[in-house]
C-alpha angles and dihedrals in degrees: 000000000000093000090057093055105111094197092055091048090052091051091049090050091052091049092048090050091052091048092052095044108099090205093055121102091226100048119138095259091050092052091049089049089052096054093044091049092048093051091046092051094046099043096094128110095238093053097039090066087081107091096220091051091050091051090048092052092047089053101043106021094088092042091055090054089052090050093050093049093048098048130072113286140173093261089067088075134064114222111230101177144332108252101174144014132196142168096283101036143304144282119241132194105229139177123213109242096221107033094030088222117153121232141164111242119201118204121202120189112231091203094055093048094049091045093051095040090238097120095124107054095080091063091073091049092050093046094049096046093042098046100032111107093187133117090218096064128069107251124231114224103175138007122186140145146209134192093289111027146031113225127207116185110198142158116302113232105202094182093074124219130310091256088068091048093050091049092053101039140041098236112223122208092257091059092044089053091053097047093041090054092051091049090051091053092046092051090048088057090053093046092049088058089057099255136118115215098207095185107065109161138132091263090066095048112089130187122224126216091279094050098253122135130251131179122235142167102065095173092113095049118121130191117245123230126235091283093053093251136126125215115203133150096205129071106240124190143050114310098235093050102037119116126233094246091055089052091050091054091064093102094042094258106121145027134220141189142209091309090083088071092054089056089057090049089057091051090048093051091049091050093051093052100037103028098237138059117269097236100041116150136166093249136039092240090053091051092050090047092054091048092053090047093042095140091068101026097054107099135160117222116241095221093062119082110228131160122239090242091059092047090049092051093048091049090048090054097041099058139091115311093242091057099033121127112251096031091114096043142294094283093078089054092050091051094056113117093232091074097052112116143138098236105065143003132212090260100050102030091109091057095050125091111264121229093252123033112191115243104225126187095198142347090273096050109144099175091119093059129075121251111261118212119230114267109237096176116117117260115247121212138174116290120234104269125223091215136020108298104169095215092159098044096086089061098056111127095025095117114103138165124189100195105016112059132165113255115272132196115334101190095109097066111145136167107261092189096075093098091051091081090058091063105084136176135057094274093069092049092048090049091051091049090051091049091050090050090050091050092049091048091050091048092050090046090052090050091050092047091049091050090047091052090048092051090048090051090048091049090049091049093049091047090050091049090048091051091048092050091048092050090048091050090049091050090049092050090049092049091047091052091049091049091050090049092049090049091053090048093051091048091049092049091049091051090049091049091050092048091048091050091051091048092050092050090048091049091050092052090045092051091049090052091047090050092052092046091049092051090051091044092054089062089053096044094090090060096042105043094122091049090049093053090055090047090049092055090049089049091052089053089050090049091054091048091048091050089054090049089048091055090049091049091050089053091050090047091053089051090050090051090053090048089050091051090050088050090053090050091052089049090054089050089052090052090051091051089048091053090048089052091051090051092051090048091054089051090052090051091052091050090049092051091050090051091050092051091050090048091054092049092048090049091051092049090048092054090047090050091051092050094047090045092055090049091048092050089055091048092049090051090052090048091051091053090048091048091052091052091048091049091053091051088047092055089051090053090048092054089051092048091056088064089058098049092100090058091050092066090069090058097066093106091056089052090061088054090051090053089057089052089051089054088055090050089052090054089053089049091054090052090050090050091053090051090049092051090053089050089048092051090050089049091052090050090052091049089052089050090051090050091051091048089049092053091047092050091047090055096045110031140056136240095298090060090048091056091049090050090051089054090049090048091051090050089049091052090050089050090052092051090049090050091052090050090051091052092052090047090051090055090049089048091054092051092048091048090058091048090046092053092051093045093048092051091048092049091048091051091049092047091050096047102033103032094119094051097044102052091108091047093052092065090052090047090054092053090046090050091056091049090047092052090052091049091048091052091049091048092051090050090051091049090053090048091049091051092049090048091049091051090047090051090051089051090049090051092052090047089050090052090049090048091050090053090048091049091051090049090049091050090050090048089049092053091047092049091048090052090047090049091052091050091047091050091051091048091048093051091047091048091048091054091049091047093052092047093047091045091053092046091047092051093047094046093046090049094050093042091052090048093048092047093050091047092049092048092047092049091048090050090048092050091049091047092049091051090049090047092053091048095044100047089119095051122105135233091283090067089048089055090049089050088051090055091047089049089053091053091047089050089054091049090050090049090049091051090048089050091051091050089047089050091052090050091050090051090051091048091049090051088050090050089051089052090050090048091052088047092055090046090051091049091051092048091047090051090048092048091048091052092047090047091051091049091049091049092050092048092047092048089050089048091050091050091048091049090050090051091049089047091054090046090050090050092053091045091051092051092048092047090048090054091047089048092052091049092049092048090053092049091046090053090053091051095044094083092061097040102047101120097050093039094060093062093043094051091046089055090047091051091049090049091050090048090053090048090051091050090048092050090048091051091048091052092049091047091049091052091048090048091054093047092049096052110117094228089059100035094047108026093155093062093058112181094349093095093058090045091052092047090049090048091051091049091051090048090052091049089048092052091047091051090047090053090050088050092053090048091050090049090051090050089049092050090049090049091050091050090050091049091049090052090049090049091051091049090048091050090050091050090048090052091049090048091052090050090049091049090052090051091049091048090054090048090049090053090051090049091050091055091048090049090053090054090049091052091053093048091047091052090048093050091048090054090049095049092053092067097042122082124240093259092064090047091088090066096048120095139189115229121204120187114231129205093277096053096254128120134243118208120218116186130201094270090056091049090056089063092054122090121264122277093246091055093050092046092049091052092047092049093049093049095048097032092237114167119247091239089081089067106056099176139026131240129188103195120064092193094056098038111132099176112116092205091053091049093050090047090050090050090052090049092053091050090048094049090048 
């Protein structure tokens, strides 16, 4: 019964519609956001103590986890690179893991937006990008959130912003006209949605892959009211581009409309043509002052060429809002004379070629964006609240999906196949079969391409892992070699330390023996003075000889030092050659990477060609079948026409008339030829102009211009070939026109004479005509595909030639590197021999020099000691002891000298060990480079062989395609007699399409040449890098002014907050004062009550004393009087006292409320009316005063 209620069904339908509507506040995504936000805000320990909250989380906590896992999330994307960063988050270049589509993903921190009270501005940005169906606005594809961030996945604009374009090119007026027109159309799209942008600047104008402009960053947008106005009390926008009326609205005085955006367009146009904003100043106050006084501060520099039309347009934009251009609509902007040109119109500007088309290496090319440093700052998140805070509630309803939506109402399901029965005939069924085959082929092709991409990804991953493992193995080998070398060094040092210790011990023993022998010899000196004199003379001779040897050794040591310095110089040279070798190796790696990339692209094109070839073979087979059927029908028609040959003899006179018509067609053909010759002459003039431009560029530009000219020359050659093809097609067209005229006349004659007999045949002819049109369309499609394949083959041939050149260059580079390696090896072996020889010589010379020095010093000491012994023969044992001390000091000096010599030797050995260490490192690096070089050679040889195989395959494919092309041309010629009428229109369309393509290529070539000529490195070569530095400086100044504006806004917010707090403090102080006054009044009232209570106590005591002497009968007439606030009395009789609680109950309550000890109440009573205790009565009176 309920299901048959129509009112209930209508209400359900309305609810389902609202749930499925993405712009509704109760759509399905919004409701899911609501439950996830509620669970996120309640899932804290302090809040979960509430029983109802705990039950809610137990019921929906797991469901929220299911919702989050099923919906779009950030882990569905791979982050490629960070391309921007702002106050609330950053912008990332991402790739979807499943579809491999590339997007720009904007992250907004929830914590930062809640902290700064800016949690509402992103709604306008989401609404505009989600609901805008315009090609001038960046489209939003997905919007989702988690506990920390909001995510907006939008179109990726690889061309960068216009700031980047203006920093790289000198923008001519033609370019400025184009980009200004696109900005005007983009702003019109925003205004038509009911919004004002308020921050129009080059930073918010992005270029797509084709070079066309799109607007972005709609965080400052604001919706207009019914009058087209905006009311705001804060100045929003960038200082250099802000309008005067927006500045005036700072204090909340005025309002403004969409004309504030047209002011920013005037500033943007001025900046493109001049290079700087019109109201630039060193300070923010100066800039605002110039904007407010724009009538006198707007000037045009004399050194910049600018047309009067451009100046007029800028002045029309930069004027008062009531007189500003565009205030009454976009039509008055479109009608301005500045935008008049012959290249594009306002309707087709999106289809024209822009002045600059970005050159992209891949779909994730970020060359047009600045490098963003990694953010090392800690990430701030919401703290665990002690009570419900609702931090996630402002973001409910943010989730959005453009292409993937949850299912909506399904009550309108109908059978779409009802009309299928109306389509009769075998042609419809065959068409459906063909379409099904095409779909299946496309699906299989997509599967194959997906598998191919997966295998390529797997190969890349394995190659990366292999490279990582190889690098790790090389690092391990290097570390092992270093460890072995260090071990050898430590062993050598230990051995040296042991030898030195043994030598020192031996020297000590030797010196002790010498000391003893000297002491004994002193006793014998007196007897051997003559012998000592002779010995002294011999010692002097030895000293002289040793001095001579010392000089010789010093000379040899200086020579060795020079040789060591030369060795160090050779070592430095070896290091330089090693670095050069590394640089060449890096160049080889880059060339290898480029070859691999080209191989991948060629492989992809080859697979595409194979797939298209298989499809074309099927289509050709179908065409062959169709041609056979048509030929059979043609033979039938021919047999029928033989029966009508007798009637044709009577039509000879009409044939003469047709010949006259043919003569008229020939006249038209001659006119067409003359027109074509004029077009050809114009084309030749343009080619000469290109040649002149090419010669000029060759004289004035560098290699980059030469490459651009080569591209232009190749395009010119292609244009010539296309022109020749068009000439041949024109000749064919003329022939076919003559045939068409004859055939048409024949068919008209037959239709006039044999109309009655051919009624049945006409119906068949109509069906055949439809089939013929279908076949013609298929044939034209195949012709277009064949032409595209031929062009692709030509491109592949050129790429093969380029690859062959690259391979030859690589082989030459390989031979050169091998020769250099051989030379380096020979030099290394020779240097090693020299090093070993010098090392041996150095060791021998240092050893002999140390021996000679020690001998000389010992002999000198002996001579001095002998002299002292001869002089001190008469001294006593005390002198001998002093000599012993002096000998000890001399021994220490000798040991110190020996230590210094040993230290020098150790230093030399350490230097030698360092040289050996460097030698081992160089050997390891040479081995590593040799292995890498061998691997590179093997890979390149394999690549060369693969390219040769593909080349041979391409040759065979080209031959086969040429044969197929010849066959198809023959078949097409056979069918051309029957398909003349429809073919004329198709070929005319084809020619027009080719003419448009030629014009488009010509425009692209001219734009490319203009782009090269307008680059700043070519137009201003004398400035060098100063242009980029100035552009960077200007950009930093703009950022500084923007930050300064944000600072002033923050200060204003802070001042407003301080004023609000001060007002709150004053109000609080006022309330405190009022509270104190009220407390004083209450205190006075309490004092008055206390006095009244005292009076009541006295009266109560007096009445109690009176009732004690009166009997119970007279008790009915007694009364208890209690004074009220007004001074009157209330009488309570005995009956009323019986209704009151007992005295004990009142006293207990009174004691509990005032914390009075029980000792004050010594006895109990149960009847309030008969209580005679004075303390009880006073306590009861206090209780009544307290309750009052």
